[in-house]
C-alpha positions in Angstrom: 0.0 0.0 0.0 2.9 2.4 0.8 4.5 1.9 -2.6 1.2 2.7 -4.4 0.9 6.0 -2.4 4.5 7.0 -3.5 3.7 6.3 -7.1 0.4 8.3 -6.8 2.3 11.2 -5.2 4.8 11.1 -8.0 2.1 11.2 -10.7 0.5 14.1 -8.8 3.8 16.0 -8.9 3.8 15.6 -12.6 0.5 17.4 -12.8 2.0 20.2 -10.7 -0.5 20.3 -7.9 0.2 22.3 -4.8 1.6 20.2 -1.9 -1.7 20.7 0.0 -3.7 19.4 -3.0 -1.3 16.5 -3.3 -1.8 15.6 0.4 -5.6 15.9 -0.1 -5.4 13.6 -3.1 -3.3 11.0 -1.2 -5.7 11.3 1.8 -8.7 10.7 -0.5 -7.0 7.7 -2.1 -6.1 6.3 1.3 -9.7 6.8 2.5 -11.0 5.0 -0.6 -8.6 2.1 -0.1 -9.6 1.9 3.6 -13.3 1.9 2.7 -12.7 -0.8 0.1 -10.7 -2.9 2.6 -13.4 -2.4 5.2 -16.1 -3.5 2.7 -14.0 -6.6 1.7 -13.5 -7.4 5.4 -17.3 -7.1 6.1 -18.0 -9.4 3.1 -15.5 -11.9 4.4 -17.3 -11.8 7.8 -20.7 -12.3 6.2 -19.3 -15.2 4.2 -17.7 -16.7 7.2 -20.9 -16.4 9.2 -22.9 -18.0 6.4 -20.4 -20.8 6.1 -20.4 -21.4 9.9 -24.2 -21.5 9.9 -24.1 -24.0 7.0 -21.5 -26.2 8.8 -23.5 -26.1 12.0 -26.7 -27.2 10.1 -24.8 -30.0 8.4 -23.4 -31.1 11.7 -26.8 -31.0 13.3 -28.4 -33.0 10.5 -25.5 -35.6 10.6 -25.9 -35.9 14.4 -29.7 -36.4 13.9 -29.1 -39.1 11.3 -26.5 -40.9 13.4 -28.8 -40.6 16.4 -31.7 -42.2 14.5 -29.5 -45.0 13.3 -28.2 -45.7 16.8 -31.8 -45.5 18.2 -33.0 -48.0 15.6 -30.1 -50.4 16.5 -31.0 -50.2 20.1 -34.7 -50.9 19.4 -33.7 -53.8 17.2 -31.4 -55.3 19.8 -34.1 -54.8 22.5 -36.7 -56.5 20.3 -34.3 -59.5 19.7 -33.6 -59.8 23.4 -37.4 -59.7 24.1 -38.0 -62.4 21.6 -35.3 -64.6 23.1 -36.8 -64.1 26.6 -40.3 -64.9 25.3 -39.0 -68.1 23.5 -37.2 -69.1 26.7 -40.4 -68.5 28.8 -42.5 -70.5 26.4 -40.0 -73.4 26.5 -40.0 -73.4 30.3 -43.8 -73.2 30.4 -44.1 -76.1 28.0 -41.5 -78.1 30.0 -43.5 -77.4 33.2 -46.8 -78.4 31.6 -45.2 -81.6 30.3 -43.7 -82.4 33.6 -47.0 -81.6 35.3 -48.8 -84.1 33.0 -46.1 -86.7 33.7 -46.4 -86.3 37.4 -50.2 -86.0 37.6 -50.8 -89.8 38.2 -48.3 -89.8 41.1 -49.8 -86.6 42.6 -53.3 -88.1 42.4 -52.1 -91.3 44.1 -50.4 -89.3 46.8 -53.5 -87.1 47.3 -55.7 -90.1 47.5 -53.4 -91.8 50.0 -53.5 -88.6 52.1 -57.2 -88.3 51.9 -57.9 -92.0 52.4 -55.3 -92.1 55.2 -56.9 -89.1 56.9 -60.3 -90.7 56.4 -59.0 -93.8 58.1 -57.5 -91.7 60.9 -60.9 -90.2 61.5 -62.7 -93.6 61.5 -60.2 -95.0 64.0 -60.7 -92.2 66.5 
């Protein structure tokens, strides 16, 4: 920037302006350059904010997608575990029913013996 001002001052000298006019011209050029730099900086800030917003939205969407995938995996595993528990409970219930049927004749005989035995105890008293 400094070199450009020197070149500008030299070209101003060639037009034979007064030193005060030369200073004013240089000041005006510096003011224009500062304004242009400020505008460029503001545009960069706007671009950076827009990009940051875009990146945050992308990250939020990616997080939501990953969360949904993880949620579905958990639900699937829970469903599989529930099915395994239900199958085991059904097997145990069937086993108990089968054993109950197998032991029923013995239980009836024991119950009859207790009842008949108790009945005989009452008759003997």
